[in-house]
C-alpha positions, 0 to 999 in steps of 0.5 A, a space after each residue: 555853430 555846434 558844439 559837442 552835447 555839454 559844451 556851451 561857449 561863454 559869449 558869441 563873436 559877430 558874423 564878421 568879427 575875431 576874436 577868443 571864444 572862450 568854451 564850458 561845460 560849466 552851465 553855471 558859469 557861463 550862465 554868471 559870466 553872460 549875465 553878470 555884468 562882466 566889462 568886456 573890453 573891444 578892440 576895433 581896427 578901421 580903415 582909414 583915419 576916424 576923426 576926434 568928432 566919430 570918437 565923441 559920437 563912439 562916447 556918447 554910446 552906440 546903439 547894439 543889437 536888436 533891443 535898441 540897448 545902448 553901450 558907452 566907454 568913454 575910453 573910446 579913443 584914436 591911436 
């Protein structure tokens, strides 16, 4: 996605995702939010029923991206 000169996104959306993408003209703000470890919250909708076993797997960490870094959150739960 291309933005008018001087406008940059804060964060990103993956190819098959939906959500709010914040835009700014303040590069320092963008860098701060992207690199400071500010907590982010995600909701996921799954097709079907997710088992307790799969929830436990998510709580142990999910590998995301190319660098093999693991992300986890102990608040993963089913509704």
